[in-house]
N, C-alpha and C positions, 0 to 999 in steps of 0.2 A: 842850929836849925834855921830855916828860912822864915822870915816874917810874912805872913799872908796879909795883903792889904786890900785885895779885891776878889770877888767871887762872880764868875759868869755862869749862866744857866742856859740849858736847852729848854724848849717849851713843851712840845708834844711828847706825851708819855713820861715826862719828867715832872713838870709842875701842873700840867693840865691833862686830864685823863678822858679819853673818849668813852662814852657810856654805851656806845654801840660799835659793833665790828665795822672796820673801814670797808671791808669787802662788801658787806650788806649795804652800806651807805652809797657806795659807788654804783652797785646794781640798781638801787632805788633811783638814783639820779639819772641813770641811763634809761630806766623804765619810764620815769616821769616825762622825759624829754623825747621819747621815741628815737633815741640815738642807737647806733650800731653797738653790738656787744663789745665790752672791753674787760679784760681780766685785771685783777689787782696787780699782777706781775707786769703786765704791759703798761699800766698806769705808772707804777713806780719807776720803770725804766724811762718813760717819757718825762716824769717829774725830775729825775736825776739829770736830764739833759737841759732842764729849764729852771735851774735853781735861782737864777738872777732875773727871772721874768717879773713883770709888773702884776700879772694875774695868772690864773690857770688856763686862760684862753689858748696860749701857745701849746700847752700840754695836750689839750683836747684837739687842737688843730692838727698836731702831729699824729695823734691816734686815729683821727678820721681822714687822714691825708688821701686815702684811696676811695673814700666814700663820698658820694655826691649829696646824700640826703641827711645831712646833720648840721647842727648849728652850735659850734664850739662855745659861743658867748652864752647861749641859753643853758647849755650843759654845765659850764663853769659856774654860772651864777646859782644854779640849782644845787650843785654839789657843795658850793661854799655855804649856802644856807643850811643844808642838812648837816654838814660837819660842825658848823657853829652851834646848832641846836643840840648836838650830841656831845658837847664838851663841858666838863665841869672841873673846877679847881681841885687839886689834891687837898684833902681835908686838913685844915689847919695851916696851910702853906702861906696864906697872906700875912697873918700875924707873925709867922716865923721870918718871912722876908723883911718885914718892917723892923723886926728886932735886929736882924743881920745888918740892916742898913745903918743902924746906929754905930756899928763898929767897923764896917767894911764898905767899900764902894761895891755896888752890885749891878750887874749887867745881864742882859738877855741877848743871846745870839741864836736865832732860829732859822733853819732852812725853810725856804718856801717863797711863793710869790708875795709881793707886797700887799695886795688887796686881801688875800686870804688870811695872812697872819695878822694884819692890822685889824681885820674884822673880828678875829678870835680875841685879841687883846681888848677890843672895845666891848665885846659881849661879856668878858670876864671882869670888866671894869679895872683893867690893869694897865691902862695907858700911861699912868704916872707912878707905877709901882717900882720901877727900876731907875737907877741913875742914868743908865744908857740902855737903849733898846735898839738892837740891830737886826734887821731882817735881810736875808741874802738877796731878796728881790730888789733891794735898794743898794746892793754892793756889787763889786766887780767879780766876786767869786763866792761860792758856797762852801760850807763844811764838807769834807775835811781839809780843804785847801788852807794852807797857812795864811794866805792873804785875808781870809775871813776872820781868823783869830787875831791877826795883827791889827785889823780895824777895831776890834773890841779893846785890845790893849791900849791902842792909841787914844780911843775915846775915854777910857777909864783912867788914862794918865797913870798907868802902872807899868810894871815890868812882868814879862812872862813868868819868871820864877817865883814872883810874889802873888801870882794869880791862880786861883783854883778854878777849874771848869767842871761843872756838874751836869752829867747827861746819861742817857741810857743806851744810845747807839754806839756800838763798839768802833765801827769805822769812822763815822762822822764826828762823834763827840770825844771818845776816849783816845783813839789813835791819832786823830786830827789835833787834839789839844796837846798831846804828848810830843808830837812831831814839831809843834810850834813853840815848845818849851814851857807850856803851862803845866799845872799840877792837876791831873785828871782824877775825878771821883766818879765811879760808875754807880748809877742807880739800878738796883735789881728789883724785879717783880716776877711773879710766877710764870707768866707767859713770855717774859723778856729774854734777851740774850744771856748766855752764861757769863760768869766773871771773866774779864780779860786780864792777862798777866801784865798788861801795860798800865792798868789802873793803879794809881798810888794807894787808893783805898776804895772800898765799896760800901754801899749803904742800902738797906731795904727801903723801897719807895715810901711805904706807909710810915716808916720811922724818920723820914727826912725832916719833917717839920719839927720834931722833938729832939732829934739827935745831931743834926748837922752843925749846930753852933758849937757843941762840945767837940765834935770830930775835927773841926777847923782849928780849934785851940790845941789839939794834940799833934797836928802835922809838924 
């Protein structure tokens, strides 16, 4: 069996949970800023094209490209504030991560603009919770690109085969980690994606704080 020396984590929907529906938050941000209507699907498509951006401004700039009467900066700032206010840590996860850190190197690799994700970590008081914190807005590529996972491996000073990656998104986290040679563990929750056959193991999100430590020792 392979010795696991490091564990990487996704942030959103894995360690930090939105308390409100993202579609509703987006609609509120649009409403508060008198911006043109944007669907969640349109937003996600534009987000996917801007994974290495510094902020969400380029996302909204793309979305409002054909509209004269909008302010991408104002919309991005409002959306960032609302998202931050509607985020809470998975119950029990902080003490679980601190315990893990006594045995493993732990890292965070999250897709998203730098300002948005750093703001979330600051609100959660997680700026120093990980040995390595990587945001794709500060990298050359986002998940599922192997380059993003290679950046994590390099900073953790480990090898892919000795590194678990824990996340909920099948394409970005599970398939991306597997393709880069890491050991993927998929986080499951009621509204989330079904289990992927690429995942080495699965874990229910609510059980992650209490069960991950034992699961890692069994790999």
